[in-house]
N, C-alpha and C positions, 0 to 999 in steps of 0.2 A: 430679806430674800436674796438669793444669789443672782448673778448677772443674767444667767439664762432665763430664770423665772421672771425677772424684772423686764427683760427684753420682750419676752412673750406677752406679758401683760401690757406693755407699751404698744405692741402691735395690735392687741385687742382694742385698746383705747382709740388708736388712730383709725381702726376699722369702723368704730362707732361714730367718731367725729373727726374731721380733718385738722382742726386747730385746737391746741390745748395750752393752757397757761400752767406754769409750775405750781402755783398754789392749789389749783384744781387737781393736778396729778398727785401732789403730796397728800391731799386729803383723801383721795380715792385709793392710792396705793400704800399709804402709811409707811413711806420710806424717808430716810433722812435727806435733807436738801442736797448736800454734797454728793451723795451716792446717786440720787435720782438724776441730777444734772450730768454726772459723769457718764452714766449709761445712756441718757437721753441724747447726748452729743454724738453718740455712735449711730443712732437710728433716725435722728430728726435734725432739722435746721431751724435756728431761731430767726424769726422774721424781724427785721430791723425797723421797717417803716410801713405806713399805711394803716388800714383799719384793723389789722391783726398784729400790730407792733407788739413786741415782747412775748408773742405766743410762739408755739412750736408747731411745725408740720413735718410729716414723714418725708425723709429724703427721697428724691426721685429714684435713686438706685434701688430702693426697697419697694417701690410701687410696681404693681403688675396690672396689665390690662384686665378688665373684667372677664374677658374670654379665656385668659390664661389661668385664672384661679384666684384664690385669696392671697393676701400678703403673708410673708413668712411668719410663722408663729401662730397663725390663725387656725382654728379648728376646721377639719374637713368632715364632710358627711359621707364617709365611706368611700370617697373617691380615691383612685389610685394615687399613691404618693408621687409627687413630682420631684424627680432627682435632678440635681444640678448637672449640667454637662461638663464633665471633667476631661473630655477628650478620649475617654476609654470606650471601647466597644462593649456593649452589654452582652454580646454573644460570647465573650471570653469566659463567662461563668459556666458555660456549657461544655468547655473543653475537658477532655479526659486526660488525666496525668498518669504516667507510668510510675508505678511504685518501685522505688529503689531501696534495696536492703543494704 
């Protein structure tokens, strides 16, 4: 599967459970070890010590407060799409442009 699909599936996995090991993700997602780890590094951090050592958790930068909605890549139930703030004014879409010939 391509990177976008794999990333989306990883978000779904981390939405179900906060900690995952590579063997469990490999079995579930049926992806090669190298490819899985490459994409996993972009969305998750490996835990180095403690009870979850060698497992992975979603990076804090991808986590959202429960009030803000689901994690990126998660399915929504008909809710309005949340757009990232790019610093553009949404009202710009409503401007009328003069046609030049």
